[in-house]
C-alpha positions as CSV (number, residue, x, y, z in Angstrom):
1,M,-2.4,15.1,-15.2
2,T,-0.8,16.1,-11.9
3,R,2.1,18.3,-10.9
4,S,5.6,16.8,-11.3
5,D,6.8,17.7,-7.8
6,H,4.8,15.2,-5.8
7,R,6.8,13.0,-3.4
8,T,4.4,10.0,-3.4
9,G,1.4,8.6,-5.3
10,S,-0.8,9.6,-2.3
11,D,0.3,13.2,-2.8
12,R,-0.8,12.9,-6.5
13,V,-4.2,11.5,-5.4
14,A,-4.6,14.3,-2.9
15,E,-4.1,16.8,-5.8
16,I,-6.8,15.1,-7.8
17,A,-9.1,15.0,-4.7
18,S,-8.7,18.8,-4.4
19,R,-10.1,19.2,-7.9
20,I,-12.6,16.3,-8.3
21,P,-15.2,15.6,-5.6
22,A,-15.8,11.9,-4.7
23,E,-16.7,9.8,-1.8
24,A,-13.5,7.8,-2.0
25,Y,-10.3,7.8,-4.1
26,I,-8.7,4.5,-5.1
27,N,-5.0,4.3,-5.9
28,V,-3.6,1.2,-7.6
29,Q,0.2,1.7,-7.5
30,G,1.8,1.8,-11.0
31,D,4.8,-0.2,-10.0
32,E,2.7,-3.2,-9.4
33,P,1.7,-4.2,-13.0
34,V,0.5,-7.8,-12.0
35,F,-2.6,-7.3,-10.0
36,N,-5.8,-9.3,-9.4
37,P,-8.8,-7.3,-10.6
38,E,-10.9,-8.9,-7.8
39,D,-8.7,-7.1,-5.3
40,I,-9.7,-3.7,-6.7
41,I,-13.4,-4.8,-6.2
42,R,-12.6,-5.7,-2.5
43,I,-11.1,-2.3,-1.8
44,I,-14.0,-0.5,-3.5
45,E,-16.5,-2.6,-1.4
46,A,-14.7,-1.6,1.8
47,A,-14.7,2.0,0.8
48,S,-18.4,1.8,-0.1
49,A,-19.2,0.3,3.2
50,D,-17.4,3.1,5.1
51,S,-16.0,5.9,3.0
52,T,-14.7,7.8,6.1
53,R,-11.7,5.4,6.4
54,T,-8.4,5.0,4.6
55,Y,-7.7,1.4,3.5
56,I,-4.6,-0.5,2.4
57,G,-4.5,-4.0,1.0
58,Y,-2.5,-6.9,2.5
59,C,-1.9,-10.6,2.1
60,D,0.1,-13.3,3.9
61,L,3.8,-13.1,3.8
62,K,6.2,-15.8,2.8
63,E,9.4,-16.4,4.8
64,S,11.6,-15.3,1.9
65,E,9.6,-12.1,1.6
66,W,9.9,-11.5,5.4
67,A,13.7,-11.6,5.0
68,D,13.7,-9.1,2.1
69,S,13.5,-5.3,2.7
70,K,11.8,-4.9,-0.7
71,Y,8.6,-6.2,0.8
72,L,6.7,-3.9,3.1
73,K,5.5,-5.7,6.2
74,L,2.3,-4.7,8.0
75,L,1.5,-4.9,11.6
76,F,-2.2,-4.4,12.5
77,G,-4.4,-4.9,15.5
78,I,-7.3,-7.3,16.0
79,H,-9.7,-4.8,14.6
80,K,-7.7,-4.5,11.4
81,Q,-6.3,-1.1,12.1
82,L,-2.8,-0.6,10.8
83,I,-0.2,-0.2,13.5
84,Y,3.0,0.0,11.4
85,I,4.3,-0.6,7.9
86,G,7.9,-1.0,7.3
87,R,10.8,-3.0,5.7
88,A,12.2,-4.7,8.8
89,Q,11.5,-8.3,9.7
90,V,8.3,-7.8,11.6
91,P,6.7,-9.3,13.4
92,G,9.8,-10.5,15.1
93,S,10.3,-13.1,17.7
94,H,12.6,-13.5,20.6
95,D,14.3,-16.4,18.8
96,G,14.6,-14.4,15.6
97,S,12.7,-16.9,13.5
98,F,9.8,-16.4,11.1
99,H,6.3,-17.0,12.6
100,G,4.2,-15.6,9.8
101,G,3.2,-12.1,8.9
102,H,1.6,-9.9,6.2
103,R,2.8,-7.8,3.3
104,Q,1.4,-4.9,1.5
105,V,-0.7,-5.2,-1.7
106,C,-0.3,-1.9,-3.4
107,I,-3.8,-0.5,-3.5
108,H,-5.2,2.2,-1.2
109,S,-8.5,3.9,-0.7
110,Y,-8.8,7.3,0.9
111,P,-11.5,9.7,1.9
112,R,-11.0,13.3,0.9
113,E,-10.6,14.5,4.5
114,A,-7.7,12.1,5.1
115,L,-6.0,13.2,1.9
116,E,-6.3,16.9,2.8
117,S,-4.7,16.2,6.2
118,F,-2.0,14.0,4.5
119,A,-1.2,16.7,1.9
120,S,-1.0,19.4,4.6
121,S,2.5,18.2,5.5
122,D,5.2,20.2,3.6
123,A,7.7,17.3,3.8
124,R,7.8,13.6,4.4
125,T,7.4,12.7,8.1
126,P,10.5,11.2,9.9
127,I,9.6,7.5,9.8
128,E,8.0,7.9,6.3
129,A,11.3,9.1,5.0
130,I,13.2,6.2,6.6
131,E,10.7,3.5,5.5
132,D,10.1,5.1,2.1
133,H,6.3,4.6,2.4
134,E,3.6,7.2,2.5
135,M,1.3,5.2,4.8
136,M,3.6,6.0,7.6
137,R,2.7,9.7,7.1
138,F,-0.9,8.8,7.8
139,L,0.1,6.9,11.0
140,E,2.6,9.6,12.1
141,M,-0.1,12.2,11.7
142,G,-2.6,10.2,13.7
143,L,-4.8,9.3,10.7
144,P,-6.1,5.8,11.1
145,V,-5.7,3.2,8.3
146,Q,-7.6,0.0,8.0
147,V,-6.3,-3.1,6.3
148,V,-8.3,-5.3,3.8
149,E,-7.2,-8.8,3.0
150,L,-6.5,-9.4,-0.7
151,S,-5.0,-12.1,-2.8
152,A,-1.2,-12.7,-3.0
153,D,-1.3,-12.4,-6.9
154,S,0.3,-9.0,-7.1
155,M,3.9,-8.5,-8.3
156,A,5.8,-5.3,-8.0
157,V,8.8,-3.9,-10.0
158,D,11.0,-2.4,-7.3
159,R,14.4,-3.6,-8.5
160,P,15.7,-4.1,-12.1
161,S,15.8,-7.9,-11.4
162,D,12.0,-7.8,-10.9
163,L,11.2,-6.8,-14.4
164,A,12.0,-10.2,-16.0
165,L,9.9,-12.0,-13.4
166,V,6.9,-9.7,-14.0
167,E,7.3,-9.9,-17.8
168,Q,7.3,-13.7,-17.5
169,R,4.2,-13.7,-15.4
170,L,2.4,-11.4,-17.8
171,R,3.2,-13.7,-20.6
172,E,1.9,-16.6,-18.6
173,L,-1.3,-14.6,-18.0
174,G,-1.5,-13.9,-21.8
175,E,-1.3,-10.1,-21.2
176,G,2.3,-9.5,-22.1
177,N,1.9,-9.5,-25.8
């Protein structure tokens, strides 16, 4: 459906956006097979309310997730605008202890204009390459991203050890057969 040379899922969505007109484009990441359908509705509602913004989902972060670089942590302002997304233990504190935080839920919504700007880059931006996450390209290019609170039901397959946990959860949900 899309070219094979894309660096990220957002690059694939940008290709689709260049061919198919829409008010907003929703991307549910394929490496997150356990996903609450209500979360998709929440992102669609946000995009419907303001289709000029890029949105990313988030939920509360557990201390064990905060300590694991697998989980992408989000920092955002009081008006829900994303400040940073990365793998480090953020927010951090002077004493180095966990005081709460937020992790990414892998669903995004984009307006066409933001995707066009995003795709204009011939390469990953510097921090995007380090963090290995395309939302940093939006931020590094000065493209605002809003966050939407979602459930903590999602489960990603980022490491081989995740597969057994996801398969077990799918069986529990009755969808793994």
